ROSE-906848 format. One record per residue (C-alpha): x, y, z; residue in three letters; residue number from 0. Coordinates in steps of 0.5 Angstrom, whole numbers, plus 500, padded with zeros to 3 digits. Each point is the difference from the previous one (the first is absolute). Example, Ala and Ser with C-alpha at 12.3 -4.5 7.8 and 13.67 -1.06 7.14 Angstrom:
% residues 2
atom xx->525 | yy->491 | zz->516 | ketor->ALA | nuvex->0
atom xx->502 | yy->507 | zz->498 | ketor->SER | nuvex->1
***
This chain:
% residues 309
atom xx->954 | yy->215 | zz->780 | ketor->UNK | nuvex->0
atom xx->500 | yy->494 | zz->506 | ketor->UNK | nuvex->1
atom xx->505 | yy->504 | zz->504 | ketor->UNK | nuvex->2
atom xx->496 | yy->506 | zz->500 | ketor->UNK | nuvex->3
atom xx->494 | yy->496 | zz->503 | ketor->UNK | nuvex->4
atom xx->505 | yy->497 | zz->505 | ketor->UNK | nuvex->5
atom xx->502 | yy->507 | zz->502 | ketor->UNK | nuvex->6
atom xx->493 | yy->503 | zz->501 | ketor->UNK | nuvex->7
atom xx->501 | yy->505 | zz->506 | ketor->UNK | nuvex->8
atom xx->495 | yy->501 | zz->505 | ketor->UNK | nuvex->9
atom xx->502 | yy->507 | zz->504 | ketor->UNK | nuvex->10
atom xx->497 | yy->500 | zz->506 | ketor->UNK | nuvex->11
atom xx->504 | yy->504 | zz->505 | ketor->UNK | nuvex->12
atom xx->497 | yy->499 | zz->506 | ketor->UNK | nuvex->13
atom xx->498 | yy->494 | zz->505 | ketor->UNK | nuvex->14
atom xx->493 | yy->498 | zz->499 | ketor->UNK | nuvex->15
atom xx->498 | yy->503 | zz->507 | ketor->UNK | nuvex->16
atom xx->503 | yy->507 | zz->499 | ketor->UNK | nuvex->17
atom xx->493 | yy->504 | zz->500 | ketor->UNK | nuvex->18
atom xx->493 | yy->500 | zz->497 | ketor->UNK | nuvex->19
atom xx->502 | yy->503 | zz->493 | ketor->UNK | nuvex->20
atom xx->505 | yy->494 | zz->499 | ketor->UNK | nuvex->21
atom xx->495 | yy->495 | zz->502 | ketor->UNK | nuvex->22
atom xx->495 | yy->503 | zz->495 | ketor->UNK | nuvex->23
atom xx->505 | yy->499 | zz->495 | ketor->UNK | nuvex->24
atom xx->502 | yy->493 | zz->502 | ketor->UNK | nuvex->25
atom xx->493 | yy->498 | zz->500 | ketor->UNK | nuvex->26
atom xx->499 | yy->503 | zz->493 | ketor->UNK | nuvex->27
atom xx->506 | yy->497 | zz->497 | ketor->UNK | nuvex->28
atom xx->499 | yy->493 | zz->503 | ketor->UNK | nuvex->29
atom xx->493 | yy->500 | zz->498 | ketor->UNK | nuvex->30
atom xx->502 | yy->502 | zz->493 | ketor->UNK | nuvex->31
atom xx->505 | yy->495 | zz->499 | ketor->UNK | nuvex->32
atom xx->495 | yy->495 | zz->503 | ketor->UNK | nuvex->33
atom xx->495 | yy->502 | zz->495 | ketor->UNK | nuvex->34
atom xx->504 | yy->498 | zz->494 | ketor->UNK | nuvex->35
atom xx->502 | yy->493 | zz->502 | ketor->UNK | nuvex->36
atom xx->501 | yy->495 | zz->497 | ketor->UNK | nuvex->37
atom xx->504 | yy->502 | zz->495 | ketor->UNK | nuvex->38
atom xx->507 | yy->496 | zz->498 | ketor->UNK | nuvex->39
atom xx->504 | yy->506 | zz->498 | ketor->UNK | nuvex->40
atom xx->498 | yy->504 | zz->506 | ketor->UNK | nuvex->41
atom xx->501 | yy->494 | zz->505 | ketor->UNK | nuvex->42
atom xx->507 | yy->499 | zz->497 | ketor->UNK | nuvex->43
atom xx->502 | yy->507 | zz->501 | ketor->UNK | nuvex->44
atom xx->497 | yy->500 | zz->507 | ketor->UNK | nuvex->45
atom xx->503 | yy->494 | zz->503 | ketor->UNK | nuvex->46
atom xx->507 | yy->502 | zz->497 | ketor->UNK | nuvex->47
atom xx->500 | yy->507 | zz->504 | ketor->UNK | nuvex->48
atom xx->503 | yy->499 | zz->506 | ketor->UNK | nuvex->49
atom xx->498 | yy->507 | zz->503 | ketor->UNK | nuvex->50
atom xx->492 | yy->499 | zz->498 | ketor->UNK | nuvex->51
atom xx->501 | yy->493 | zz->503 | ketor->UNK | nuvex->52
atom xx->503 | yy->502 | zz->507 | ketor->UNK | nuvex->53
atom xx->494 | yy->506 | zz->500 | ketor->UNK | nuvex->54
atom xx->495 | yy->495 | zz->499 | ketor->UNK | nuvex->55
atom xx->503 | yy->496 | zz->506 | ketor->UNK | nuvex->56
atom xx->500 | yy->506 | zz->504 | ketor->UNK | nuvex->57
atom xx->493 | yy->502 | zz->498 | ketor->UNK | nuvex->58
atom xx->497 | yy->493 | zz->502 | ketor->UNK | nuvex->59
atom xx->504 | yy->500 | zz->507 | ketor->UNK | nuvex->60
atom xx->500 | yy->507 | zz->502 | ketor->UNK | nuvex->61
atom xx->496 | yy->504 | zz->496 | ketor->UNK | nuvex->62
atom xx->496 | yy->506 | zz->503 | ketor->UNK | nuvex->63
atom xx->493 | yy->498 | zz->498 | ketor->UNK | nuvex->64
atom xx->496 | yy->493 | zz->499 | ketor->UNK | nuvex->65
atom xx->499 | yy->502 | zz->492 | ketor->UNK | nuvex->66
atom xx->508 | yy->501 | zz->499 | ketor->UNK | nuvex->67
atom xx->501 | yy->493 | zz->504 | ketor->UNK | nuvex->68
atom xx->495 | yy->496 | zz->497 | ketor->UNK | nuvex->69
atom xx->501 | yy->503 | zz->493 | ketor->UNK | nuvex->70
atom xx->508 | yy->498 | zz->500 | ketor->UNK | nuvex->71
atom xx->498 | yy->493 | zz->502 | ketor->UNK | nuvex->72
atom xx->495 | yy->499 | zz->495 | ketor->UNK | nuvex->73
atom xx->506 | yy->503 | zz->495 | ketor->UNK | nuvex->74
atom xx->505 | yy->495 | zz->503 | ketor->UNK | nuvex->75
atom xx->494 | yy->494 | zz->499 | ketor->UNK | nuvex->76
atom xx->499 | yy->502 | zz->493 | ketor->UNK | nuvex->77
atom xx->507 | yy->500 | zz->498 | ketor->UNK | nuvex->78
atom xx->502 | yy->493 | zz->503 | ketor->UNK | nuvex->79
atom xx->499 | yy->497 | zz->494 | ketor->UNK | nuvex->80
atom xx->506 | yy->503 | zz->498 | ketor->UNK | nuvex->81
atom xx->505 | yy->499 | zz->506 | ketor->UNK | nuvex->82
atom xx->507 | yy->497 | zz->498 | ketor->UNK | nuvex->83
atom xx->506 | yy->500 | zz->504 | ketor->UNK | nuvex->84
atom xx->503 | yy->504 | zz->494 | ketor->UNK | nuvex->85
atom xx->495 | yy->506 | zz->502 | ketor->UNK | nuvex->86
atom xx->499 | yy->504 | zz->506 | ketor->UNK | nuvex->87
atom xx->494 | yy->497 | zz->501 | ketor->UNK | nuvex->88
atom xx->501 | yy->493 | zz->502 | ketor->UNK | nuvex->89
atom xx->496 | yy->494 | zz->502 | ketor->UNK | nuvex->90
atom xx->503 | yy->500 | zz->507 | ketor->UNK | nuvex->91
atom xx->499 | yy->508 | zz->502 | ketor->UNK | nuvex->92
atom xx->493 | yy->500 | zz->496 | ketor->UNK | nuvex->93
atom xx->498 | yy->494 | zz->504 | ketor->UNK | nuvex->94
atom xx->502 | yy->502 | zz->507 | ketor->UNK | nuvex->95
atom xx->496 | yy->507 | zz->499 | ketor->UNK | nuvex->96
atom xx->494 | yy->496 | zz->497 | ketor->UNK | nuvex->97
atom xx->500 | yy->495 | zz->506 | ketor->UNK | nuvex->98
atom xx->500 | yy->506 | zz->505 | ketor->UNK | nuvex->99
atom xx->493 | yy->502 | zz->496 | ketor->UNK | nuvex->100
atom xx->497 | yy->494 | zz->501 | ketor->UNK | nuvex->101
atom xx->501 | yy->500 | zz->508 | ketor->UNK | nuvex->102
atom xx->498 | yy->508 | zz->501 | ketor->UNK | nuvex->103
atom xx->495 | yy->501 | zz->506 | ketor->UNK | nuvex->104
atom xx->495 | yy->495 | zz->502 | ketor->UNK | nuvex->105
atom xx->492 | yy->500 | zz->499 | ketor->UNK | nuvex->106
atom xx->497 | yy->507 | zz->500 | ketor->UNK | nuvex->107
atom xx->493 | yy->502 | zz->502 | ketor->UNK | nuvex->108
atom xx->500 | yy->506 | zz->495 | ketor->UNK | nuvex->109
atom xx->498 | yy->498 | zz->493 | ketor->UNK | nuvex->110
atom xx->504 | yy->504 | zz->496 | ketor->UNK | nuvex->111
atom xx->506 | yy->498 | zz->504 | ketor->UNK | nuvex->112
atom xx->499 | yy->493 | zz->499 | ketor->UNK | nuvex->113
atom xx->498 | yy->501 | zz->493 | ketor->UNK | nuvex->114
atom xx->507 | yy->504 | zz->498 | ketor->UNK | nuvex->115
atom xx->504 | yy->494 | zz->504 | ketor->UNK | nuvex->116
atom xx->497 | yy->495 | zz->497 | ketor->UNK | nuvex->117
atom xx->501 | yy->503 | zz->493 | ketor->UNK | nuvex->118
atom xx->507 | yy->502 | zz->501 | ketor->UNK | nuvex->119
atom xx->501 | yy->493 | zz->503 | ketor->UNK | nuvex->120
atom xx->497 | yy->497 | zz->494 | ketor->UNK | nuvex->121
atom xx->505 | yy->504 | zz->495 | ketor->UNK | nuvex->122
atom xx->506 | yy->498 | zz->504 | ketor->UNK | nuvex->123
atom xx->498 | yy->492 | zz->500 | ketor->UNK | nuvex->124
atom xx->499 | yy->501 | zz->492 | ketor->UNK | nuvex->125
atom xx->507 | yy->503 | zz->500 | ketor->UNK | nuvex->126
atom xx->503 | yy->494 | zz->504 | ketor->UNK | nuvex->127
atom xx->496 | yy->495 | zz->495 | ketor->UNK | nuvex->128
atom xx->504 | yy->503 | zz->495 | ketor->UNK | nuvex->129
atom xx->507 | yy->500 | zz->503 | ketor->UNK | nuvex->130
atom xx->499 | yy->493 | zz->504 | ketor->UNK | nuvex->131
atom xx->504 | yy->496 | zz->495 | ketor->UNK | nuvex->132
atom xx->506 | yy->504 | zz->500 | ketor->UNK | nuvex->133
atom xx->501 | yy->500 | zz->507 | ketor->UNK | nuvex->134
atom xx->505 | yy->495 | zz->504 | ketor->UNK | nuvex->135
atom xx->496 | yy->495 | zz->505 | ketor->UNK | nuvex->136
atom xx->501 | yy->503 | zz->506 | ketor->UNK | nuvex->137
atom xx->497 | yy->506 | zz->497 | ketor->UNK | nuvex->138
atom xx->494 | yy->496 | zz->498 | ketor->UNK | nuvex->139
atom xx->499 | yy->497 | zz->507 | ketor->UNK | nuvex->140
atom xx->500 | yy->507 | zz->503 | ketor->UNK | nuvex->141
atom xx->495 | yy->502 | zz->495 | ketor->UNK | nuvex->142
atom xx->495 | yy->494 | zz->501 | ketor->UNK | nuvex->143
atom xx->500 | yy->501 | zz->507 | ketor->UNK | nuvex->144
atom xx->498 | yy->507 | zz->499 | ketor->UNK | nuvex->145
atom xx->495 | yy->498 | zz->495 | ketor->UNK | nuvex->146
atom xx->497 | yy->495 | zz->505 | ketor->UNK | nuvex->147
atom xx->499 | yy->504 | zz->506 | ketor->UNK | nuvex->148
atom xx->497 | yy->506 | zz->496 | ketor->UNK | nuvex->149
atom xx->495 | yy->495 | zz->497 | ketor->UNK | nuvex->150
atom xx->499 | yy->497 | zz->506 | ketor->UNK | nuvex->151
atom xx->498 | yy->507 | zz->503 | ketor->UNK | nuvex->152
atom xx->496 | yy->502 | zz->494 | ketor->UNK | nuvex->153
atom xx->496 | yy->493 | zz->500 | ketor->UNK | nuvex->154
atom xx->499 | yy->501 | zz->508 | ketor->UNK | nuvex->155
atom xx->497 | yy->507 | zz->499 | ketor->UNK | nuvex->156
atom xx->495 | yy->498 | zz->494 | ketor->UNK | nuvex->157
atom xx->498 | yy->493 | zz->503 | ketor->UNK | nuvex->158
atom xx->500 | yy->502 | zz->508 | ketor->UNK | nuvex->159
atom xx->498 | yy->507 | zz->500 | ketor->UNK | nuvex->160
atom xx->493 | yy->502 | zz->502 | ketor->UNK | nuvex->161
atom xx->501 | yy->507 | zz->498 | ketor->UNK | nuvex->162
atom xx->496 | yy->501 | zz->493 | ketor->UNK | nuvex->163
atom xx->505 | yy->502 | zz->495 | ketor->UNK | nuvex->164
atom xx->499 | yy->505 | zz->494 | ketor->UNK | nuvex->165
atom xx->500 | yy->498 | zz->493 | ketor->UNK | nuvex->166
atom xx->507 | yy->504 | zz->499 | ketor->UNK | nuvex->167
atom xx->503 | yy->496 | zz->506 | ketor->UNK | nuvex->168
atom xx->497 | yy->493 | zz->498 | ketor->UNK | nuvex->169
atom xx->503 | yy->501 | zz->493 | ketor->UNK | nuvex->170
atom xx->507 | yy->502 | zz->502 | ketor->UNK | nuvex->171
atom xx->500 | yy->495 | zz->505 | ketor->UNK | nuvex->172
atom xx->498 | yy->494 | zz->495 | ketor->UNK | nuvex->173
atom xx->505 | yy->503 | zz->495 | ketor->UNK | nuvex->174
atom xx->506 | yy->500 | zz->505 | ketor->UNK | nuvex->175
atom xx->498 | yy->493 | zz->501 | ketor->UNK | nuvex->176
atom xx->500 | yy->498 | zz->493 | ketor->UNK | nuvex->177
atom xx->507 | yy->503 | zz->499 | ketor->UNK | nuvex->178
atom xx->503 | yy->497 | zz->506 | ketor->UNK | nuvex->179
atom xx->498 | yy->493 | zz->498 | ketor->UNK | nuvex->180
atom xx->502 | yy->501 | zz->493 | ketor->UNK | nuvex->181
atom xx->507 | yy->501 | zz->503 | ketor->UNK | nuvex->182
atom xx->499 | yy->493 | zz->504 | ketor->UNK | nuvex->183
atom xx->499 | yy->497 | zz->494 | ketor->UNK | nuvex->184
atom xx->507 | yy->502 | zz->497 | ketor->UNK | nuvex->185
atom xx->503 | yy->496 | zz->506 | ketor->UNK | nuvex->186
atom xx->497 | yy->494 | zz->499 | ketor->UNK | nuvex->187
atom xx->505 | yy->494 | zz->499 | ketor->UNK | nuvex->188
atom xx->506 | yy->503 | zz->503 | ketor->UNK | nuvex->189
atom xx->502 | yy->495 | zz->505 | ketor->UNK | nuvex->190
atom xx->505 | yy->506 | zz->503 | ketor->UNK | nuvex->191
atom xx->494 | yy->504 | zz->502 | ketor->UNK | nuvex->192
atom xx->496 | yy->494 | zz->503 | ketor->UNK | nuvex->193
atom xx->501 | yy->502 | zz->507 | ketor->UNK | nuvex->194
atom xx->498 | yy->508 | zz->499 | ketor->UNK | nuvex->195
atom xx->494 | yy->498 | zz->495 | ketor->UNK | nuvex->196
atom xx->497 | yy->495 | zz->506 | ketor->UNK | nuvex->197
atom xx->498 | yy->506 | zz->504 | ketor->UNK | nuvex->198
atom xx->495 | yy->502 | zz->494 | ketor->UNK | nuvex->199
atom xx->497 | yy->493 | zz->500 | ketor->UNK | nuvex->200
atom xx->495 | yy->502 | zz->506 | ketor->UNK | nuvex->201
atom xx->497 | yy->506 | zz->497 | ketor->UNK | nuvex->202
atom xx->499 | yy->497 | zz->493 | ketor->UNK | nuvex->203
atom xx->496 | yy->494 | zz->504 | ketor->UNK | nuvex->204
atom xx->496 | yy->505 | zz->503 | ketor->UNK | nuvex->205
atom xx->499 | yy->504 | zz->494 | ketor->UNK | nuvex->206
atom xx->497 | yy->494 | zz->497 | ketor->UNK | nuvex->207
atom xx->496 | yy->499 | zz->506 | ketor->UNK | nuvex->208
atom xx->497 | yy->507 | zz->500 | ketor->UNK | nuvex->209
atom xx->499 | yy->501 | zz->493 | ketor->UNK | nuvex->210
atom xx->496 | yy->493 | zz->499 | ketor->UNK | nuvex->211
atom xx->496 | yy->500 | zz->507 | ketor->UNK | nuvex->212
atom xx->493 | yy->500 | zz->498 | ketor->UNK | nuvex->213
atom xx->498 | yy->507 | zz->505 | ketor->UNK | nuvex->214
atom xx->506 | yy->504 | zz->497 | ketor->UNK | nuvex->215
atom xx->498 | yy->506 | zz->496 | ketor->UNK | nuvex->216
atom xx->504 | yy->504 | zz->495 | ketor->UNK | nuvex->217
atom xx->498 | yy->506 | zz->497 | ketor->UNK | nuvex->218
atom xx->500 | yy->501 | zz->492 | ketor->UNK | nuvex->219
atom xx->505 | yy->505 | zz->500 | ketor->UNK | nuvex->220
atom xx->505 | yy->495 | zz->504 | ketor->UNK | nuvex->221
atom xx->498 | yy->493 | zz->497 | ketor->UNK | nuvex->222
atom xx->505 | yy->500 | zz->494 | ketor->UNK | nuvex->223
atom xx->506 | yy->501 | zz->504 | ketor->UNK | nuvex->224
atom xx->498 | yy->495 | zz->506 | ketor->UNK | nuvex->225
atom xx->498 | yy->495 | zz->495 | ketor->UNK | nuvex->226
atom xx->507 | yy->501 | zz->496 | ketor->UNK | nuvex->227
atom xx->503 | yy->499 | zz->507 | ketor->UNK | nuvex->228
atom xx->496 | yy->494 | zz->502 | ketor->UNK | nuvex->229
atom xx->503 | yy->497 | zz->494 | ketor->UNK | nuvex->230
atom xx->507 | yy->502 | zz->501 | ketor->UNK | nuvex->231
atom xx->499 | yy->497 | zz->507 | ketor->UNK | nuvex->232
atom xx->497 | yy->493 | zz->497 | ketor->UNK | nuvex->233
atom xx->506 | yy->500 | zz->495 | ketor->UNK | nuvex->234
atom xx->505 | yy->501 | zz->505 | ketor->UNK | nuvex->235
atom xx->497 | yy->495 | zz->505 | ketor->UNK | nuvex->236
atom xx->499 | yy->495 | zz->494 | ketor->UNK | nuvex->237
atom xx->508 | yy->501 | zz->498 | ketor->UNK | nuvex->238
atom xx->502 | yy->499 | zz->507 | ketor->UNK | nuvex->239
atom xx->497 | yy->494 | zz->501 | ketor->UNK | nuvex->240
atom xx->502 | yy->497 | zz->493 | ketor->UNK | nuvex->241
atom xx->507 | yy->501 | zz->502 | ketor->UNK | nuvex->242
atom xx->499 | yy->496 | zz->506 | ketor->UNK | nuvex->243
atom xx->502 | yy->506 | zz->505 | ketor->UNK | nuvex->244
atom xx->497 | yy->500 | zz->507 | ketor->UNK | nuvex->245
atom xx->494 | yy->504 | zz->501 | ketor->UNK | nuvex->246
atom xx->501 | yy->501 | zz->508 | ketor->UNK | nuvex->247
atom xx->497 | yy->507 | zz->501 | ketor->UNK | nuvex->248
atom xx->504 | yy->503 | zz->505 | ketor->UNK | nuvex->249
atom xx->507 | yy->497 | zz->501 | ketor->UNK | nuvex->250
atom xx->501 | yy->504 | zz->506 | ketor->UNK | nuvex->251
atom xx->494 | yy->498 | zz->504 | ketor->UNK | nuvex->252
atom xx->498 | yy->494 | zz->503 | ketor->UNK | nuvex->253
atom xx->493 | yy->502 | zz->501 | ketor->UNK | nuvex->254
atom xx->499 | yy->501 | zz->493 | ketor->UNK | nuvex->255
atom xx->497 | yy->495 | zz->495 | ketor->UNK | nuvex->256
atom xx->504 | yy->494 | zz->497 | ketor->UNK | nuvex->257
atom xx->497 | yy->500 | zz->494 | ketor->UNK | nuvex->258
atom xx->495 | yy->505 | zz->496 | ketor->UNK | nuvex->259
atom xx->494 | yy->495 | zz->501 | ketor->UNK | nuvex->260
atom xx->501 | yy->503 | zz->508 | ketor->UNK | nuvex->261
atom xx->500 | yy->507 | zz->498 | ketor->UNK | nuvex->262
atom xx->495 | yy->505 | zz->503 | ketor->UNK | nuvex->263
atom xx->499 | yy->507 | zz->497 | ketor->UNK | nuvex->264
atom xx->496 | yy->505 | zz->504 | ketor->UNK | nuvex->265
atom xx->496 | yy->505 | zz->496 | ketor->UNK | nuvex->266
atom xx->496 | yy->506 | zz->503 | ketor->UNK | nuvex->267
atom xx->492 | yy->500 | zz->501 | ketor->UNK | nuvex->268
atom xx->497 | yy->507 | zz->501 | ketor->UNK | nuvex->269
atom xx->498 | yy->501 | zz->507 | ketor->UNK | nuvex->270
atom xx->502 | yy->493 | zz->502 | ketor->UNK | nuvex->271
atom xx->506 | yy->496 | zz->502 | ketor->UNK | nuvex->272
atom xx->505 | yy->497 | zz->494 | ketor->UNK | nuvex->273
atom xx->498 | yy->494 | zz->498 | ketor->UNK | nuvex->274
atom xx->504 | yy->494 | zz->496 | ketor->UNK | nuvex->275
atom xx->500 | yy->500 | zz->493 | ketor->UNK | nuvex->276
atom xx->499 | yy->494 | zz->496 | ketor->UNK | nuvex->277
atom xx->505 | yy->494 | zz->501 | ketor->UNK | nuvex->278
atom xx->505 | yy->500 | zz->495 | ketor->UNK | nuvex->279
atom xx->498 | yy->493 | zz->496 | ketor->UNK | nuvex->280
atom xx->493 | yy->503 | zz->500 | ketor->UNK | nuvex->281
atom xx->502 | yy->507 | zz->497 | ketor->UNK | nuvex->282
atom xx->504 | yy->496 | zz->495 | ketor->UNK | nuvex->283
atom xx->495 | yy->496 | zz->498 | ketor->UNK | nuvex->284
atom xx->495 | yy->506 | zz->499 | ketor->UNK | nuvex->285
atom xx->506 | yy->503 | zz->496 | ketor->UNK | nuvex->286
atom xx->500 | yy->494 | zz->495 | ketor->UNK | nuvex->287
atom xx->493 | yy->500 | zz->498 | ketor->UNK | nuvex->288
atom xx->498 | yy->508 | zz->500 | ketor->UNK | nuvex->289
atom xx->506 | yy->504 | zz->499 | ketor->UNK | nuvex->290
atom xx->503 | yy->503 | zz->494 | ketor->UNK | nuvex->291
atom xx->503 | yy->495 | zz->495 | ketor->UNK | nuvex->292
atom xx->508 | yy->501 | zz->503 | ketor->UNK | nuvex->293
atom xx->497 | yy->499 | zz->507 | ketor->UNK | nuvex->294
atom xx->496 | yy->494 | zz->499 | ketor->UNK | nuvex->295
atom xx->506 | yy->496 | zz->496 | ketor->UNK | nuvex->296
atom xx->505 | yy->502 | zz->506 | ketor->UNK | nuvex->297
atom xx->495 | yy->498 | zz->505 | ketor->UNK | nuvex->298
atom xx->499 | yy->493 | zz->497 | ketor->UNK | nuvex->299
atom xx->508 | yy->500 | zz->500 | ketor->UNK | nuvex->300
atom xx->500 | yy->502 | zz->508 | ketor->UNK | nuvex->301
atom xx->494 | yy->495 | zz->501 | ketor->UNK | nuvex->302
atom xx->504 | yy->494 | zz->497 | ketor->UNK | nuvex->303
atom xx->506 | yy->501 | zz->504 | ketor->UNK | nuvex->304
atom xx->497 | yy->501 | zz->506 | ketor->UNK | nuvex->305
atom xx->497 | yy->493 | zz->500 | ketor->UNK | nuvex->306
atom xx->507 | yy->498 | zz->499 | ketor->UNK | nuvex->307
atom xx->501 | yy->502 | zz->507 | ketor->UNK | nuvex->308
***
């Protein structure tokens, strides 16, 4: 019955980093659980089990192997949609862990490390998207600030890096960019989040400038993600302008442009110094004529409101 589900016991008697045998057992057990999700009955049992939830948090933060850490984070991300103040996995403790997973480490020169980091951050972002509306405004602010910084890092690494990215790394970065901007869409319309959200405006403007620059090359394996990301960026910028919110790019620096029309986004040129991408108004004009339907409509809205300023 319902009671038996909530009393399911996970009897691991050791800490996650005790020895190799326990690490192997944890890897296998966590991976198996990950493989059977999503499943509503299993999810309800897991989120109501205090021993399992605490084990997942311990594994995610102090697990001996990277597989243990990343699998535990992925489990919490998949269970995020079931978070509740009545369960042991709450929106608050889940969001704290998933936010940590967005900001772990910097850019790596090793492809497999970069791919794993991007994939893990994407899983965390998808989990945050599921529970964002359940959080108080202060916690939402923390998430938006973390998301904004993570997105800026991803965009800079893709548009300003001179190194040639391999297919798996390109695809994982594009998927992460899409997941991060999907969270930004959830924050639109909230006056309480305006100050925190303002920090994301510059990279969103830069996204449009880079994506619709005539010399930008985006490979087929990543194109779907960056097209969707650019659509998100245009939709957010259009809504921001329609709501009459200021579009000052960086409120903390007097040296930054006062409007998107003055924004400069630098992009890489192999073997040469970085160059300026297309100016914002020109990029939006291109998007309004050659982008996907949703991008074109959003770009037309941006152009309308830019002309009013």
